[in-house]
C-alpha positions in Angstrom: -89.6 -49.1 45.6 -86.8 -49.8 48.0 -85.5 -53.3 48.5 -83.8 -54.8 51.6 -80.2 -56.0 51.1 -78.2 -57.9 53.6 -74.5 -57.3 54.0 -72.3 -59.8 55.8 -68.8 -59.1 56.9 -66.5 -62.0 56.2 -62.8 -62.7 56.8 -60.9 -62.5 53.5 -59.6 -66.1 53.5 -60.5 -69.3 51.6 -63.8 -71.0 52.3 -65.7 -68.0 53.9 -68.5 -68.1 51.3 -69.5 -71.7 51.9 -71.2 -71.3 55.3 -73.5 -68.4 54.4 -74.6 -70.3 51.3 -75.2 -73.5 53.3 -77.2 -71.6 55.9 -79.5 -70.2 53.3 -79.8 -73.5 51.4 -80.7 -75.3 54.6 -83.4 -72.8 55.4 -84.8 -72.9 51.8 -84.0 -69.2 51.2 -83.3 -68.3 47.6 -80.4 -66.0 46.7 -81.7 -63.6 44.1 -78.5 -61.7 43.5 -75.2 -61.0 45.3 -72.0 -59.0 45.2 -68.7 -59.6 46.9 -66.3 -56.8 47.6 -63.0 -57.2 49.4 -60.2 -55.5 51.2 -57.0 -57.2 52.3 -58.5 -58.4 55.6 -62.3 -58.7 55.1 -65.0 -58.9 52.5 -68.5 -57.6 52.3 -71.0 -60.1 50.9 -74.1 -58.2 49.8 -77.2 -60.3 49.2 -80.7 -59.9 48.1 -82.7 -63.0 49.1 -86.2 -64.3 48.8 -86.8 -63.9 52.6 -84.5 -61.2 53.9 -86.0 -61.1 57.5 -85.5 -64.8 58.1 -82.1 -64.7 56.4 -80.9 -61.8 58.6 -82.0 -63.7 61.8 -80.4 -66.9 60.5 -77.1 -65.1 59.9 -77.2 -63.2 63.2 -77.9 -66.5 65.1 -74.9 -68.0 63.4 -72.6 -65.2 64.6 -72.3 -63.1 61.5 -72.3 -59.3 61.6 -75.3 -58.4 59.4 -76.3 -55.0 58.2 -79.6 -54.4 56.5 -79.7 -51.6 53.9 -82.2 -50.3 51.4 -81.3 -50.4 47.7 -83.1 -49.6 44.5 -83.5 -51.9 41.5 -83.7 -50.0 38.2 -84.5 -51.2 34.7 -82.1 -50.0 32.0 -82.1 -50.5 28.3 -79.9 -53.5 27.6 -78.0 -52.0 24.7 -74.9 -49.8 24.1 -75.6 -46.4 25.7 -78.4 -47.7 28.0 -76.3 -47.2 31.2 -75.0 -43.8 30.0 -78.6 -42.6 29.6 -79.5 -43.8 33.1 -76.4 -42.1 34.6 -77.4 -38.8 33.0 -80.4 -38.6 35.3 -78.0 -38.0 38.2 -75.5 -35.8 36.4 -76.7 -32.5 37.7 -78.3 -33.7 40.9 -77.1 -34.0 44.5 -77.8 -37.7 44.6 -74.6 -39.9 44.9 -74.3 -43.5 43.8 -72.4 -45.3 46.6 -72.3 -48.6 44.7 -74.1 -50.6 42.1 -74.2 -54.1 40.7 -76.1 -56.2 38.1 -79.1 -58.3 38.8 -79.3 -61.6 36.8 -82.8 -61.1 35.5 -84.2 -58.8 32.9 -87.3 -58.5 30.8 -88.4 -57.1 27.5 -84.8 -56.2 26.4 -84.1 -54.4 29.7 -81.4 -55.2 32.3 -81.8 -54.6 36.0 -79.2 -52.9 38.2 -79.1 -52.6 42.0 -78.1 -49.2 43.3 -77.2 -48.0 46.8 -77.9 -44.2 46.8 -77.1 -41.8 49.5 -80.6 -40.3 49.1 -82.8 -43.2 47.9 -86.1 -41.3 48.0 -84.7 -38.4 45.9 -83.1 -40.9 43.5 -86.5 -42.7 43.0 -88.2 -39.4 42.4 -85.6 -38.4 39.8 -85.8 -41.8 38.1 -89.6 -41.7 37.9 -89.6 -38.2 36.6 -87.3 -39.3 33.8 -89.6 -42.2 33.0 -87.2 -44.9 34.2 -88.8 -48.0 35.8 -88.0 -48.7 39.4 -88.5 -52.4 39.9 -91.0 -53.5 42.5 -89.7 -55.6 45.4 -92.2 -58.4 44.5 -90.3 -58.8 41.2 -87.0 -58.9 42.9 -87.8 -61.1 45.9 -89.7 -63.7 43.8 -88.5 -65.6 40.7 -89.9 -64.2 37.5 -90.4 -66.6 34.6 
């Protein structure tokens, strides 16, 4: 299952993270996970939120450059070697991992990672064939107790 991620382009200077967080808080939109990458002049704030469509509109209306991409959430054994086993699925494939980051929830001794693949449908097929759980968007967008 593919999940919608928002990417905001921010200037790389102090205080730039405050306004996007305030906008989401004011609209009652929950941040499920995020990643911040930087270069010397700008940063890319990647977010998965509870209501991505309204968040995208909110950011655009506030003047942010917003990009919506599809990412894949994958469960991995939360133990030494768990990630290595997952990476082996792609070792001899043509699927490239563009980037990945951790998701702050897990279940039943399993961690969740967010992946941006160059070929997401092929990646999902490989993962499922290997018996690896691809997390449903409902689990990601909503809080799990």
